[in-house]
C-alpha positions in Angstrom: -55.6 70.6 135.7 -58.7 69.2 133.9 -59.5 70.9 130.6 -63.3 70.8 130.2 -64.8 70.1 126.8 -61.7 70.9 124.8 -61.6 68.8 121.7 -58.7 66.5 121.4 -57.4 66.2 117.8 -55.7 62.8 117.2 -53.7 64.0 114.2 -50.3 65.6 113.5 -51.7 67.0 110.2 -51.0 70.7 109.9 -54.0 70.9 107.5 -56.4 69.5 110.0 -55.0 71.8 112.7 -55.5 74.8 110.4 -59.1 73.8 109.6 -60.1 73.5 113.2 -58.4 76.9 113.9 -60.4 78.4 111.0 -63.6 77.0 112.6 -62.5 78.6 115.9 -62.7 75.2 117.7 -60.9 75.0 121.1 -58.7 72.0 120.7 -55.4 70.3 121.7 -53.4 67.8 119.8 -52.4 64.3 121.0 -51.1 62.3 118.1 -49.6 58.9 119.1 -48.0 57.0 116.3 -50.4 54.2 115.1 -50.3 51.6 112.4 -52.1 52.5 109.2 -52.9 48.9 108.1 -56.3 47.4 107.7 -57.8 43.9 107.1 -57.6 42.4 103.7 -60.8 42.7 101.7 -62.1 45.6 103.7 -64.4 47.9 101.5 -62.4 51.0 100.4 -64.8 53.4 102.1 -64.3 51.7 105.5 -60.5 51.8 105.4 -60.0 55.4 106.5 -62.7 55.0 109.2 -60.8 51.9 110.5 -57.5 53.8 110.6 -59.1 56.8 112.2 -60.7 54.6 114.9 -57.3 53.2 115.7 -56.0 56.7 116.1 -58.9 57.7 118.4 -58.5 54.6 120.5 -54.8 55.1 120.9 -55.5 58.6 122.3 -58.4 57.4 124.6 -56.2 54.6 126.0 -53.1 56.7 126.3 -51.6 58.4 129.4 -51.9 62.0 128.0 -55.7 61.8 127.7 -56.1 61.3 131.5 -55.7 65.0 132.1 -58.8 65.8 130.1 -62.5 65.8 131.2 -64.3 62.6 130.3 -66.5 64.8 128.1 -63.7 66.0 126.0 -64.4 64.5 122.6 -61.6 62.9 120.6 -61.6 63.6 116.8 -59.5 61.4 114.6 -59.4 61.3 110.8 -57.6 59.6 108.0 -57.7 60.5 104.3 -57.2 58.2 101.3 -57.1 59.0 97.6 -58.8 56.4 95.4 -58.2 56.0 91.6 -59.9 53.1 89.8 -60.7 51.4 93.1 -57.0 51.5 94.1 -55.9 53.4 97.2 -53.1 55.8 96.5 -51.1 56.6 99.6 -48.4 59.1 100.3 -45.5 59.1 97.8 -42.3 57.4 98.9 -40.0 59.8 97.0 -39.9 62.2 94.1 -40.3 59.6 91.4 -43.3 58.1 93.2 -44.9 61.5 93.5 -44.4 62.2 89.8 -45.8 58.7 89.0 -48.9 59.3 91.2 -49.7 62.8 89.7 -49.1 61.4 86.2 -51.7 58.7 87.0 -54.2 61.3 88.3 -53.7 63.7 85.3 -56.9 64.1 83.2 -58.9 61.7 85.4 -61.4 61.7 88.2 -60.5 60.3 91.6 -62.1 60.2 95.0 -60.8 61.6 98.2 -62.3 59.7 101.2 -61.8 61.0 104.7 -62.8 58.7 107.5 -63.7 60.4 110.8 -64.2 58.9 114.2 -65.4 60.9 117.2 -65.2 59.3 120.7 -67.0 61.0 123.6 -67.0 58.8 126.7 -68.5 55.5 125.6 -70.2 57.1 122.5 -68.7 56.7 119.1 -69.7 58.5 115.9 -68.0 57.4 112.7 -68.5 58.3 109.1 -66.7 58.6 105.7 -67.0 61.7 103.6 -66.3 61.4 99.8 -65.3 64.1 97.4 -64.7 63.6 93.7 -61.9 65.5 92.1 -61.2 66.0 88.4 -57.7 67.0 87.3 -57.0 68.8 83.9 -54.4 67.1 81.8 -51.1 68.0 83.5 -47.9 68.3 81.6 -44.8 66.6 82.8 -43.3 70.0 83.3 -46.2 71.1 85.6 -46.0 67.9 87.6 -42.2 68.1 88.1 -42.4 71.8 89.0 -45.0 71.1 91.6 -43.2 68.1 93.1 -39.9 69.9 93.2 -41.2 73.1 94.7 -43.9 71.8 97.1 -42.4 68.3 98.0 -45.9 66.7 98.7 -44.4 63.6 100.3 -46.7 63.8 103.4 -49.9 64.0 101.4 -52.1 61.2 100.2 -52.3 61.3 96.4 -49.1 63.5 96.3 -50.9 66.8 96.3 -52.7 69.4 98.4 -55.7 71.0 96.8 -54.9 74.4 98.5 -51.5 74.6 96.9 -50.4 75.5 93.3 -51.4 72.2 91.8 -55.0 72.6 93.1 -55.3 76.2 92.0 -54.0 75.5 88.5 -54.6 71.8 87.9 -58.0 70.9 89.2 -60.8 71.2 86.8 -63.7 70.6 89.2 -64.7 68.9 92.5 -68.0 67.4 93.6 -68.3 67.4 97.4 -66.6 69.2 100.3 -63.5 71.1 99.4 -62.2 70.9 103.0 -62.6 67.1 102.9 -59.9 67.1 100.2 -57.7 69.2 102.6 -58.1 66.4 105.2 -61.2 67.1 107.3 -64.9 67.7 106.4 -65.1 70.4 109.0 -68.8 71.4 108.8 -69.8 67.7 109.1 -67.4 67.3 112.1 -68.9 70.3 113.8 -72.4 69.0 113.3 -71.4 65.6 114.7 -69.8 67.3 117.8 -73.0 69.2 118.4 -75.1 66.0 118.3 -72.7 64.4 120.9 
């Protein structure tokens, strides 16, 4: 059966799923595994857009998408954390998570989410940037957070909506939900224009 105008979310992220649910968007999830590499020398702001585009195209060209109406937009996103012009990915293990949070402690970093929306032959792509300032975090705070919340699937080794965000973030400039993984209001505006 063809599902008319249901958004297809090209992501396995529970946070992106939750954000679209909060926005009361009708959506399904198709999340094929894609490579998250990018060309050397690509400007930092373009990297998450490039990765998001690969996710969106993998859905568009995949078998599962055939059951949707051609007007069903595909929404793909990728989030990176940037400190001193260096991309900080997901931690490999406990020690890496502690190292990353120690590096972020007391400093400002940027969270960049690249979004690509495909609708038929139309593509809308953008990057949303939020600046985040952490308080100085003690080693005890960092280890407590890593051991209790195990942030191994999160860029930058933290989730703003968890304990570390509530207690450790001094301020943010930009969209809070962008730091969670999707600038929802901007996505909704983009969907309306398509």
